[in-house]
C-alpha positions in Angstrom: -4.1 18.9 1.0 -1.4 19.9 3.5 1.4 17.4 4.4 5.1 16.9 5.2 7.3 16.7 2.1 9.1 13.3 1.8 12.7 13.7 2.9 15.3 13.5 0.1 16.9 10.2 1.1 18.2 7.8 -1.6 17.3 4.1 -1.1 21.0 3.4 -2.0 23.7 4.3 0.5 26.3 4.0 -2.2 26.9 2.1 -5.4 30.0 1.0 -7.4 30.5 -0.4 -10.9 32.7 -3.4 -11.5 33.2 -5.0 -14.9 30.0 -3.4 -16.3 27.9 -4.5 -13.3 26.5 -2.0 -10.7 26.6 -3.1 -7.1 24.7 -1.0 -4.5 24.2 -1.1 -0.7 20.7 -0.2 0.1 19.2 1.0 3.4 16.8 -2.0 3.2 19.6 -4.5 3.2 21.6 -2.7 5.8 18.5 -2.4 8.1 18.0 -6.2 8.2 21.7 -6.9 8.6 22.0 -4.4 11.6 18.6 -5.6 12.9 19.6 -9.2 12.9 22.9 -8.5 14.6 21.3 -6.3 17.2 18.7 -8.9 17.9 21.3 -11.6 18.1 23.4 -9.7 20.6 20.3 -9.0 22.7 19.5 -12.7 22.9 23.1 -13.6 23.6 23.1 -11.2 26.5 20.1 -13.0 27.9 21.6 -16.5 27.3 24.7 -15.5 29.2 22.6 -14.8 32.3 21.5 -18.2 33.6 19.5 -16.6 36.4 16.9 -15.3 33.9 15.9 -18.8 32.9 13.9 -21.7 34.5 16.2 -23.7 36.8 19.1 -21.3 35.9 19.5 -23.1 32.6 19.4 -21.1 29.4 17.4 -22.5 26.5 20.5 -22.9 24.4 24.1 -21.8 24.0 25.3 -18.7 22.0 26.8 -21.0 19.3 23.5 -22.9 19.0 21.8 -19.6 18.6 24.2 -18.6 15.7 23.4 -21.9 14.0 19.7 -21.4 14.5 19.8 -17.9 12.9 20.9 -19.4 9.6 17.8 -21.6 9.7 15.6 -18.6 10.5 17.0 -16.5 7.6 16.1 -19.3 5.2 12.7 -19.6 6.9 12.1 -15.8 6.5 13.1 -15.8 2.8 11.4 -19.1 1.8 8.2 -18.6 3.9 7.9 -14.9 3.0 8.2 -15.5 -0.7 6.0 -18.6 -0.8 3.4 -16.9 1.4 3.3 -13.9 -0.9 2.8 -16.1 -3.9 0.0 -18.2 -2.4 -1.8 -15.5 -0.4 -1.6 -12.4 -2.5 -1.3 -13.7 -6.1 -2.1 -17.4 -6.1 -3.6 -17.3 -9.6 -0.5 -15.9 -11.2 2.1 -18.0 -9.4 0.2 -21.3 -9.6 0.3 -20.8 -13.4 3.9 -19.5 -13.3 5.4 -21.6 -10.4 9.0 -21.2 -11.7 8.8 -17.5 -10.9 8.2 -18.0 -7.2 12.0 -18.1 -6.4 12.5 -14.8 -8.4 13.1 -12.6 -5.3 14.3 -9.7 -7.4 10.8 -9.3 -8.8 9.7 -8.2 -5.3 6.9 -9.5 -3.1 7.3 -10.9 0.4 4.7 -11.7 3.0 5.4 -11.1 6.7 2.9 -13.8 7.8 4.5 -16.3 5.3 7.9 -15.5 6.7 6.5 -15.8 10.2 5.3 -19.4 9.5 8.8 -20.1 8.0 10.4 -19.0 11.2 8.1 -21.2 13.3 8.9 -24.2 11.2 12.7 -23.5 11.5 12.5 -23.1 15.3 10.4 -26.3 15.6 12.7 -28.4 13.5 15.9 -27.0 15.0 14.7 -27.4 18.6 13.5 -31.0 18.0 16.7 -31.9 16.1 19.0 -30.6 18.9 16.7 -31.6 21.8 16.3 -28.1 23.0 13.3 -26.7 25.0 10.9 -25.5 22.4 9.4 -22.7 24.5 12.8 -21.3 25.5 14.1 -21.4 22.0 10.9 -19.6 20.8 11.3 -16.9 23.5 14.9 -16.4 22.6 14.0 -15.6 19.0 11.0 -13.5 20.0 13.5 -11.4 22.1 15.7 -11.0 19.0 12.9 -10.0 16.6 11.9 -6.4 17.4 15.2 -4.7 16.2 14.9 -6.2 12.8 11.2 -5.2 12.5 12.0 -1.7 13.7 14.8 -1.1 11.2 13.0 -2.9 8.4 9.9 -0.7 8.7 12.1 2.4 8.7 13.7 1.1 5.5 10.2 0.7 4.0 9.7 4.4 4.7 13.1 5.4 3.1 12.1 3.3 0.1 8.8 5.2 -0.1 6.8 1.9 -0.1 3.9 0.4 1.8 2.5 3.9 2.5 -0.9 4.4 3.9 -4.2 5.9 2.7 -4.7 9.6 1.9 -5.1 11.8 5.0 -5.4 15.5 5.9 -3.8 15.0 9.3 -0.8 17.3 10.0 1.7 14.4 10.0 0.6 13.1 6.6 3.6 12.6 4.3 3.7 13.5 0.6 5.3 10.4 -0.8 6.9 10.6 -4.3 5.9 8.7 -7.4 2.8 8.5 -9.6 1.2 5.7 -7.6 1.5 7.5 -4.3 0.0 10.7 -5.8 -2.9 8.8 -7.4 -5.5 9.9 -4.9 -9.0 10.3 -6.5 -10.8 13.3 -5.2 -7.7 15.0 -3.9 -6.6 18.3 -5.5 -2.9 19.1 -5.5 -0.3 17.1 -3.7 -1.6 14.0 -1.9 -0.4 13.3 1.7 -0.7 9.8 3.1 -0.4 8.1 6.4 3.2 7.1 7.1 2.0 3.6 8.0 5.5 2.3 7.9 6.4 4.5 10.9 3.3 3.4 12.7 4.4 -0.2 12.4 8.0 0.7 13.3 6.7 2.2 16.5 4.3 -0.6 17.5 5.9 -3.7 16.2 9.5 -2.5 16.6 10.2 0.1 19.2 7.4 -0.7 21.6 8.1 -4.5 21.5 11.8 -3.8 21.9 11.3 -1.8 25.1 8.7 -4.2 26.4 10.7 -7.3 25.7 13.9 -5.8 27.2 12.0 -5.1 30.4 10.2 -8.4 30.4 13.3 -10.5 29.9 15.9 -8.6 32.0 13.7 -7.0 34.7 10.4 -8.8 35.1 11.5 -12.5 34.9 9.5 -13.4 31.8 12.0 -15.9 30.5 11.3 -18.1 33.6 7.8 -18.7 32.1 8.4 -20.5 28.8 6.3 -19.1 25.9 5.4 -15.9 27.6 7.5 -13.7 25.4 6.4 -15.6 22.3 2.7 -15.2 23.2 3.2 -11.5 23.8 4.8 -11.2 20.4 1.9 -12.9 18.7 -0.6 -10.7 20.6 1.1 -7.3 20.2 2.1 -7.8 16.6 -1.3 -9.1 15.7 -3.1 -6.2 17.3 -0.7 -3.6 15.9 -0.9 -4.9 12.4 -4.7 -5.2 12.6 -5.1 -1.6 13.7 -2.6 -0.2 11.1 -4.5 -1.9 8.3 -7.3 0.6 8.8 -5.0 3.4 7.4 -2.6 1.3 5.3 -3.0 1.5 1.5 -4.9 -1.7 0.4 -3.2 -4.4 -1.7 -3.9 -3.5 -5.3 -5.0 -7.0 -6.3 -8.0 -6.6 -4.0 -9.1 -3.2 -5.1 -11.9 -2.9 -7.6 -14.6 -0.3 -8.5 -17.0 -1.9 -6.0 -14.3 -2.4 -3.4 -12.1 0.7 -3.2 -10.8 -0.2 0.3 -9.3 -3.4 -1.0 -11.1 -5.6 1.5 -10.3 -9.3 1.0 -13.5 -10.4 2.8 -16.5 -8.0 2.9 -20.3 -7.7 2.8 -21.9 -4.5 1.7 -18.6 -2.5 2.0 -17.8 -3.8 5.5 -15.1 -6.4 6.1 -11.4 -7.1 6.6 -8.3 -6.7 4.6 -6.0 -9.6 4.0 -3.6 -8.3 6.6 -6.4 -8.2 9.2 -7.5 -11.7 8.3 -4.0 -13.0 8.8 -3.5 -11.1 12.0 -6.6 -12.5 13.7 -5.1 -16.0 14.3 -2.0 -14.4 15.7 -4.1 -12.4 18.2 -6.1 -15.5 19.3 -2.9 -17.6 19.5 -1.2 -14.9 21.6 -4.0 -14.7 24.1 -4.1 -18.5 24.4 -0.3 -18.9 24.7 0.0 -16.1 27.3 -2.8 -17.6 29.4 -1.2 -21.0 29.3 2.3 -19.7 30.1 1.0 -17.8 33.1 -0.6 -21.0 34.3 2.7 -22.8 33.6 0.7 -25.3 31.5 2.7 -24.9 28.3 5.7 -27.4 28.2 9.1 -25.8 27.9 
């Protein structure tokens, strides 16, 4: 099988040893730090332009946004970890609940983190009496940079790769698991599904949201950016799941595609199941926002 050799990029940018302990800065951590900062600055730029908002009144002030980001980070971590435990390995974590906070063991769910972010926005907006739709749109505007850089970091980490492929852009990922491709002789190339998601969920949404917010007046329609995020992310994730390597806990001799819900070999992965409500919600929210029926 032909393919592109995986680039020799270390997951660690640098590491130092202090007092017998090793400390390393990883691309994954840097990606989220830079992504959050970039998203924050993008939203601050919008908040500083009152003419972009309904009645020339931004949804919040830049200091309030900084405060909200702390809540959102907690929502991402708490929701992502809890979602992974309850969605992907409920049997294990319900019998070992004390291990749920063990983030160093790995395992985070985007959809769980997404729910955590929604709860953080809801509580923060109500507590500070801010327009919920405007607050949600502000965070939606800030999200694509973090997703873009996070998915690129997934690629650098050689994780979350796709299914085997003979397409010319298939990547030969390192490691025994990535090279475990039944029926494939020689090196196994896989879909770089991390890059697909980086392009759809990150770069495409970043360009689209920038145009919508700063050129097309979308922030004057509360919830329009939020609904667009639900829809585009949901569709993108649903489509990429067709070429993404299935979750190992769902794979079995009779279910090699790792479908979480299936009949006679036809069905949906867990990622697709979780994306369907996002797609439906996105369509509904966009329709309501365009009719101006969704309260700000």
